[in-house]
C-alpha positions as CSV (number, residue, x, y, z in Angstrom):
1,M,126.8,78.0,93.5
2,Q,126.3,79.8,96.7
3,R,123.5,82.4,96.8
4,L,122.6,85.4,99.0
5,L,119.0,85.4,100.3
6,I,117.1,88.4,101.6
7,R,114.0,86.9,103.4
8,H,111.4,89.6,104.2
9,I,109.9,89.0,107.6
10,N,107.2,91.7,107.7
11,G,106.0,94.8,105.9
12,K,104.5,94.9,102.4
13,R,107.0,92.3,101.1
14,A,106.5,89.8,104.0
15,N,107.3,86.2,103.0
16,Q,109.1,87.2,99.9
17,T,112.7,86.4,99.1
18,D,115.3,88.1,96.9
19,Q,118.1,85.9,95.6
20,F,121.5,87.0,94.3
21,P,124.3,84.6,93.1
22,I,127.5,85.2,95.0
23,G,130.1,86.7,92.6
24,S,127.5,88.3,90.3
25,F,127.5,91.6,92.3
26,N,129.8,93.9,94.1
27,D,127.1,95.5,96.3
28,I,123.4,95.4,96.7
29,L,121.4,98.6,97.0
30,I,118.3,98.4,99.2
31,G,115.6,101.1,99.3
32,R,112.6,102.6,97.5
33,D,114.6,103.9,94.6
34,E,113.8,102.4,91.2
35,A,117.4,101.5,90.7
36,A,117.5,99.5,94.0
37,A,118.2,95.8,93.7
38,V,116.0,95.1,96.8
39,R,113.1,97.6,96.2
40,F,110.4,98.4,98.7
41,D,106.9,99.8,98.0
42,P,107.4,103.6,97.3
43,E,104.0,104.5,98.9
44,Q,103.4,102.1,101.8
45,D,106.9,101.5,103.0
46,D,107.5,105.2,103.7
47,L,109.8,104.5,106.6
48,V,112.4,103.3,104.1
49,S,114.6,105.9,102.4
50,R,115.1,105.9,98.6
51,Q,118.6,104.7,99.1
52,H,118.6,103.3,102.6
53,V,121.3,100.7,103.0
54,K,124.0,98.9,101.0
55,I,125.4,95.3,101.4
56,A,128.8,94.8,99.8
57,F,130.7,91.6,99.2
58,D,134.5,91.5,99.8
59,Q,135.9,88.7,97.6
60,G,139.3,88.8,99.2
61,S,138.0,88.0,102.7
62,N,134.8,86.3,101.5
63,T,132.8,88.5,103.9
64,F,129.8,90.8,103.7
65,Q,129.6,94.4,104.9
66,I,126.5,96.5,105.5
67,T,126.5,100.3,105.4
68,D,123.7,102.8,106.2
69,L,123.5,105.4,103.4
70,Q,122.6,108.3,105.8
71,S,119.0,107.2,105.8
72,R,116.4,109.3,107.6
73,N,115.2,106.7,110.1
74,G,118.5,104.7,110.4
75,T,119.3,101.0,110.0
76,F,119.3,98.4,112.8
77,L,121.5,95.3,112.7
78,N,120.3,92.8,115.2
79,R,118.4,95.6,117.1
80,Q,121.6,97.8,117.2
81,R,121.6,101.0,115.1
82,L,124.4,101.3,112.6
83,Y,126.6,104.4,112.7
84,T,129.5,102.9,110.8
85,P,129.9,100.1,108.3
86,A,129.6,96.7,110.0
87,R,130.1,93.1,109.1
88,I,126.9,91.1,108.4
89,S,126.7,87.3,108.7
90,H,124.3,84.5,107.9
91,G,121.2,84.7,110.1
92,D,121.5,88.4,111.0
93,T,118.3,90.5,111.1
94,V,118.2,93.9,109.5
95,Q,115.4,96.5,110.2
96,L,115.0,99.6,108.1
97,G,114.0,102.3,110.7
98,P,112.2,101.9,114.0
99,G,109.0,99.9,113.3
100,G,110.0,99.6,109.7
101,P,110.2,96.4,107.6
102,E,112.7,93.7,108.5
103,F,114.5,91.0,106.5
104,L,116.7,88.1,107.3
105,F,120.2,87.9,105.8
106,E,121.0,84.3,104.8
107,L,123.5,82.3,102.6
108,E,122.5,79.2,100.8
109,P,124.1,76.8,101.5
110,P,125.0,78.3,104.9
111,P,128.6,78.4,105.9
112,A,129.9,75.2,107.7
113,S,131.1,77.3,110.6
114,I,127.6,78.4,111.4
115,A,126.1,74.9,111.8
116,R,126.2,73.8,115.5
117,P,126.7,70.1,116.4
118,T,123.7,68.1,117.5
119,R,123.6,67.6,121.2
120,E,122.8,64.1,122.4
121,I,120.4,63.7,125.3
122,G,119.4,60.7,127.4
123,A,116.7,58.4,126.2
124,S,115.0,58.1,129.7
125,D,114.5,61.5,131.2
126,G,116.6,63.7,129.0
127,R,119.4,64.0,131.5
128,S,122.9,62.5,131.4
129,S,124.1,61.2,134.7
130,G,126.1,63.9,136.4
131,T,126.8,65.9,133.3
132,M,123.5,67.6,132.3
133,R,123.2,71.2,133.5
134,A,120.0,72.6,134.7
135,T,117.9,74.6,132.4
136,R,118.8,78.3,132.6
137,E,115.8,80.5,133.1
138,M,116.0,83.7,131.0
139,S,114.1,86.8,131.8
140,V,112.0,87.9,128.9
141,S,111.5,91.6,128.8
142,S,108.4,93.1,127.4
143,P,108.7,94.1,123.7
144,S,107.5,97.5,124.6
145,S,110.0,98.1,127.5
146,P,112.9,100.3,126.6
147,R,116.2,98.7,125.8
148,P,119.2,99.8,127.9
149,V,121.5,102.2,126.1
150,G,125.2,101.6,126.5
151,R,127.9,104.2,126.9
152,A,129.3,103.6,123.5
153,T,125.9,104.2,122.0
154,V,125.5,107.4,123.8
155,E,128.9,108.6,122.7
156,R,128.0,107.7,119.1
157,M,124.7,109.6,119.4
158,L,126.4,112.6,120.8
159,G,129.1,112.5,118.2
160,D,126.5,112.2,115.5
161,T,124.6,115.2,116.9
162,F,127.7,117.3,117.2
163,S,128.6,116.5,113.7
164,K,125.2,117.5,112.4
165,V,125.3,120.7,114.4
166,K,128.8,121.5,113.1
167,R,127.7,120.8,109.5
168,E,124.7,123.1,109.9
169,S,126.9,125.8,111.5
170,N,129.4,125.6,108.7
171,K,126.6,125.7,106.2
172,T,125.1,128.8,107.9
173,M,128.5,130.4,108.0
174,W,129.0,129.8,104.3
175,V,125.6,131.2,103.4
176,A,126.2,134.3,105.5
177,T,129.6,134.8,103.9
178,A,128.1,134.4,100.4
179,A,125.3,136.9,101.2
180,A,127.8,139.4,102.6
181,I,129.9,139.1,99.5
182,L,126.9,139.6,97.2
183,L,125.8,142.6,99.2
184,L,129.3,144.1,99.1
185,A,129.5,143.5,95.3
186,G,126.1,144.9,94.7
187,G,126.8,148.0,96.8
188,S,130.1,148.6,95.1
189,F,128.6,148.3,91.7
190,L,125.8,150.7,92.6
191,Y,128.2,153.2,94.1
192,I,130.4,153.0,90.9
193,H,127.4,153.4,88.7
194,M,126.1,156.4,90.5
195,R,129.5,158.0,90.6
196,T,130.0,157.5,86.9
197,S,126.5,158.8,86.1
198,A,127.2,161.9,88.3
199,Q,130.5,162.5,86.5
200,E,128.9,162.1,83.0
201,T,126.0,164.4,84.0
202,A,128.5,167.1,85.3
203,A,130.5,166.8,82.1
204,A,127.4,167.1,79.9
205,E,126.3,170.2,81.8
206,K,129.7,171.8,81.5
207,Q,129.8,171.1,77.7
208,Q,126.3,172.5,77.4
209,Q,127.3,175.7,79.2
210,E,130.3,176.1,77.0
211,L,128.2,175.5,73.9
212,I,125.7,178.2,75.1
213,Q,128.5,180.6,75.7
214,Q,129.9,180.0,72.3
215,M,126.5,180.3,70.6
216,T,125.6,183.6,72.4
217,P,127.3,185.9,69.9
218,Q,126.1,183.8,67.0
219,T,122.6,183.8,68.4
220,A,122.6,187.6,68.7
221,A,123.7,188.0,65.1
222,M,121.1,185.5,63.9
223,R,118.4,187.3,65.8
224,A,119.4,190.6,64.2
225,Q,119.4,188.9,60.8
226,I,116.0,187.4,61.5
227,S,114.6,190.7,62.7
228,Q,115.9,192.4,59.5
229,L,114.5,189.7,57.3
230,Q,111.1,189.9,59.1
231,A,111.1,193.7,58.5
232,D,111.9,193.2,54.8
233,I,109.2,190.6,54.5
234,K,106.7,193.0,56.1
235,G,107.8,195.8,53.8
236,A,107.5,193.6,50.7
237,A,104.1,192.3,51.8
238,A,102.9,195.9,52.4
239,R,104.1,197.0,48.9
240,D,102.5,193.9,47.3
241,Q,99.3,194.5,49.1
242,K,99.4,198.2,48.0
243,S,99.8,197.1,44.4
244,L,97.0,194.5,44.7
245,N,94.7,197.2,46.2
246,A,95.5,199.5,43.3
247,V,94.6,196.7,40.9
248,A,91.4,196.1,42.8
249,Q,90.5,199.8,42.5
250,I,91.2,199.8,38.8
251,V,89.1,196.6,38.3
252,A,86.3,198.1,40.4
253,A,86.4,201.4,38.4
254,Q,86.3,199.4,35.1
255,Q,83.4,197.3,36.4
256,K,81.6,200.5,37.4
257,A,82.2,202.1,34.0
258,A,81.0,198.9,32.3
259,E,77.8,198.9,34.3
260,S,77.2,202.6,33.5
261,Q,77.7,201.9,29.8
262,A,75.3,199.0,30.0
263,H,72.5,201.1,31.4
264,S,73.1,204.3,29.3
265,P,70.9,205.1,26.1
266,Q,72.3,204.0,22.8
267,T,74.1,206.7,20.8
268,A,73.7,207.3,17.1
269,Q,75.5,204.8,14.9
270,K,76.1,204.5,11.3
271,A,73.7,202.4,9.4
272,G,74.7,198.8,9.2
273,Q,77.9,199.5,11.4
274,P,78.5,197.4,14.6
275,S,79.2,199.1,17.9
276,D,82.7,199.7,19.3
277,A,84.2,198.4,22.6
278,S,81.9,200.7,24.6
279,S,78.8,199.4,22.9
280,P,76.3,197.1,24.7
281,A,77.8,194.1,22.9
282,A,81.3,194.8,24.4
283,A,80.1,195.8,27.9
284,P,79.0,192.4,29.2
285,A,82.4,190.8,28.3
286,Q,84.3,193.5,30.1
287,D,81.9,193.2,33.1
288,V,82.5,189.4,33.3
289,Y,86.3,189.9,33.3
290,S,86.1,192.5,36.0
291,Q,83.8,190.3,38.1
292,H,86.3,187.4,37.7
293,A,89.2,189.6,38.7
294,K,87.4,190.8,41.7
295,A,86.6,187.2,42.7
296,V,90.3,186.3,42.4
297,M,91.2,189.2,44.7
298,D,88.6,188.1,47.2
299,L,90.0,184.6,47.3
300,W,93.6,185.9,47.8
301,N,92.6,188.4,50.5
302,G,90.5,185.6,52.2
303,G,93.6,183.4,52.6
304,Q,92.7,180.9,49.9
305,Q,96.0,181.4,48.0
306,E,95.8,178.1,46.1
307,Q,92.3,178.7,44.7
308,A,93.4,182.3,43.9
309,V,96.3,181.1,41.8
310,Q,94.1,178.6,39.9
311,S,91.5,181.4,39.3
312,V,94.0,183.9,38.0
313,S,95.3,181.3,35.5
314,Q,91.7,180.9,34.3
315,L,91.4,184.7,34.1
316,I,94.5,185.0,31.9
317,A,93.3,182.2,29.7
318,S,89.8,184.0,29.3
319,N,91.4,187.2,27.9
320,P,95.2,187.1,27.4
321,Q,95.2,190.7,26.1
322,R,94.3,192.2,29.5
323,W,97.1,193.3,31.8
324,E,95.2,192.8,35.1
325,G,95.5,189.0,35.2
326,F,99.3,189.0,34.5
327,W,99.8,191.7,37.2
328,M,97.9,189.8,39.8
329,A,99.7,186.6,38.8
330,G,103.1,188.4,39.2
331,N,102.1,189.5,42.7
332,F,100.9,186.0,43.7
333,L,104.1,184.4,42.4
334,K,106.3,186.9,44.1
335,A,104.5,186.2,47.5
336,E,105.3,182.5,46.9
337,S,109.0,183.4,46.3
338,K,108.8,182.2,42.6
339,L,110.8,185.2,41.4
340,P,111.6,184.2,37.8
341,D,107.9,183.4,37.1
342,A,106.8,186.6,38.8
343,L,109.3,188.6,36.6
344,L,107.8,187.1,33.4
345,A,104.3,187.8,34.5
346,D,105.1,191.4,35.4
347,Q,106.9,192.0,32.1
348,Q,103.8,190.7,30.3
349,A,101.6,193.0,32.4
350,L,103.9,196.0,31.6
351,A,103.6,195.3,27.9
352,L,99.8,195.3,28.0
353,S,99.2,198.0,30.6
354,P,98.1,201.6,29.8
355,P,100.9,204.1,29.7
356,D,99.8,206.4,32.5
357,T,97.8,204.4,35.0
358,I,99.6,201.4,36.4
359,K,102.8,201.2,34.3
360,P,105.1,203.0,36.8
361,Q,104.1,200.6,39.6
362,I,104.7,197.6,37.4
363,Q,108.1,198.9,36.4
364,A,109.0,199.4,40.1
365,A,107.9,195.9,40.9
366,I,110.1,194.5,38.0
367,Q,113.1,196.4,39.3
368,Q,112.6,195.1,42.8
369,I,112.3,191.4,41.6
370,S,115.5,191.9,39.6
371,M,117.3,193.2,42.6
372,Q,116.2,190.3,44.7
373,M,117.2,187.8,42.1
374,T,120.6,189.4,41.8
375,G,121.0,189.3,45.6
376,S,120.1,185.6,45.8
377,M,122.6,184.7,43.1
378,S,125.4,186.7,44.8
379,Q,124.8,184.8,48.1
């Protein structure tokens, strides 16, 4: 079976050989890529591209073709740079980039057409009589001297340069076109968004103005109602405060009378008979109630309504036969808009109050609460 041999001449893989049976492959990838069939060192052979060159086998013509894969440093076949795919034969030398690694392309066994016939020379002095040509002297140029560049090579180089410039120009043109399209689209979107926002803002302002115009009469009516309600509240508060002040005066008078009775000389009593309500035994109880009632009023007037409500409940529980506690409770409940409870408390205070002192004020308060409750039910 014939084999293809890649004999490395120099570089990291010098004196190594890669072998490939003919017919077992369609093409051979050469480079530093991990998938390359002929792989070079990825670090030291840095003149070699990852996918540098490809050798393909044409079974129809039984020939090989080498193609440069647009490598960065180029591919040289027998010292000539490849610009298009070319045919490669047994014994050709391939170099990967200027100064890069080289390898020898061979076939084993070599093709019969490649072997040259052995030339017979004379046994005496190496010349055949009248037929041996003189040795031809060849000028050997220095390896460092520049090789002459042909016209075709220059044309290929210029064509390659023009092609690259054209590709770069096309690329730049496409990038500029895409950027212009993006800018145009962004500007259009921004303009539409700003215009829409301005229209929405104008519509909202117009709607707000219409709503304000519609609400102006209603607002005036509401303000009038609020003013009237505030006036009613102030009047009710003044009346309630007047009633509470009257209660406070009565409580103070009772407390003063109790203190006078407590300090006066004892009157004549029947033998073995207990004293009446004005006796020293009854005076302290009346004095405690009056002091408790005064403390409740002080809490209420000091803004401590919750503590005042709790204290008036205790005052009523201490002596449920006194009208003062119920009267204060009615006023407190009325201030908290608890009209049914205030009505019950005032009715109890009316039943227990003296006929000529506070009864008319309690009756007026009951009538006022009844009117307020009737008005609330009608609304």
